[in-house]
Structure formats: C-alpha cells, structure tokens
C-alpha positions in Angstrom: -2.0 1.5 -1.3 -5.6 1.9 0.0 -6.8 4.7 2.3 -10.2 5.3 3.8 -12.1 6.3 6.9 -14.5 4.4 9.2 -16.8 5.3 12.0 -18.6 3.3 14.6 -22.4 3.3 14.3 -25.0 3.3 17.1 -25.2 -0.5 16.8 -21.4 -0.7 17.6 -20.5 -1.9 14.1 -17.9 -0.1 12.0 -19.0 1.4 8.7 -17.4 3.4 5.8 -17.3 7.1 6.5 -16.9 8.0 2.9 -15.4 6.6 -0.2 -12.1 4.7 -0.1 -9.1 5.9 -2.1 -6.5 3.9 -3.9 -3.4 4.8 -5.7 -4.0 6.1 -9.2 -1.7 3.5 -10.8 -3.6 1.5 -13.4 -3.5 -2.2 -12.7 -2.8 -4.8 -15.5 -5.9 -5.6 -17.6 -6.5 -8.9 -15.8 -6.8 -7.1 -12.4 -8.9 -4.1 -13.4 -12.3 -5.8 -12.7 -11.0 -6.9 -9.3 -9.8 -3.4 -8.4 -13.2 -2.0 -9.3 -14.9 -4.5 -7.0 -12.5 -3.7 -4.2 -13.1 0.0 -4.6 -16.9 -0.5 -4.3 -16.5 -2.7 -1.3 -14.3 -0.1 0.5 -17.0 2.5 0.2 -19.8 0.4 1.4 -18.7 -2.0 4.2 -21.1 -2.3 7.2 -18.8 -3.9 9.7 -15.0 -4.1 10.3 -13.1 -6.4 12.6 -9.3 -6.5 13.2 -7.6 -9.5 14.9 -3.8 -9.4 14.9 -2.6 -8.8 11.4 -6.0 -9.6 9.7 -8.8 -7.2 9.0 -12.2 -8.4 7.9 -14.6 -6.1 6.1 -18.3 -7.1 5.8 -20.3 -5.8 2.9 -24.0 -4.8 3.0 -25.0 -8.2 1.6 -22.9 -10.2 4.0 -19.8 -10.7 1.7 -16.6 -10.8 3.7 -13.2 -9.5 2.5 -10.1 -10.5 4.5 -7.0 -8.4 4.4 -3.6 -9.4 5.8 -1.0 -6.8 6.7 1.8 -6.8 4.1 5.2 -5.6 5.1 7.6 -5.5 2.2 11.0 -7.0 2.9 13.7 -4.5 3.8 16.0 -3.7 0.9 19.4 -5.3 1.0 22.3 -3.1 2.1 24.5 -2.0 -0.8 27.8 -3.8 -0.9 31.1 -2.3 -2.0 30.5 -3.6 -5.5 27.3 -1.5 -5.8 28.8 1.8 -4.5 32.3 1.6 -6.1 31.2 3.9 -8.9 30.1 6.5 -6.3 33.4 6.3 -4.4 35.3 6.7 -7.7 33.2 9.7 -8.6 33.8 11.3 -5.2 37.6 10.7 -5.5 37.7 12.3 -8.9 35.8 15.3 -7.5 38.3 15.7 -4.6 41.3 15.2 -6.9 39.8 17.5 -9.6 38.7 16.3 -13.0 41.2 16.3 -15.9 38.8 18.6 -17.7 39.2 21.4 -15.2 
C-alpha cells in the first residue's frame, strides 16, 4: 500500500506535497531496489494525470510511471465444510462440555 499527498502548482500541474509513504513490510531481495526507486519517484513527481483506472506520474526528468488500480478478488464465502468445526464447538458449549 502506498500513500502520499499532491498539490496543484501555479502552472496547473500536480506535484508531490511531501514524501510518499509505503507499508513497512520488507519486500523480497529481488524487489528491494525497485521499491527504493518507486519511493524516490513518489516524493519527486512533477505532474500527475488520472484517466479511468490508470494514473500516470511524471518525474522531474520526464520519466513516466503508470499505475493501474488493483482491486483484490473478494474472498470466497465459507461453505459448510469450512465452518463445521465452529458449529460443533458452539453445540458443545450449548450442551455443556463433559469436563464441566
């Protein structure tokens, strides 16, 4: 997850209004360099455009980063086989446990 703030400059372009923040979870070693680059870019973009589900961030040297909204799939509903243990536990509580 990434959070940050932006403000519109006098020229009408959006720019970073402070450093961006990311979750504190350490990425796997092969992604650590990329995460560092993304963090730097978030704190220094000079223009921002959003069209539909895509956001483009333009860096001070013209590099463009495109982000697509990601919506994780909804979790599956738990079927009877996944909640049977809970039903059995509740029934034993209502009946009283043999150890009472």
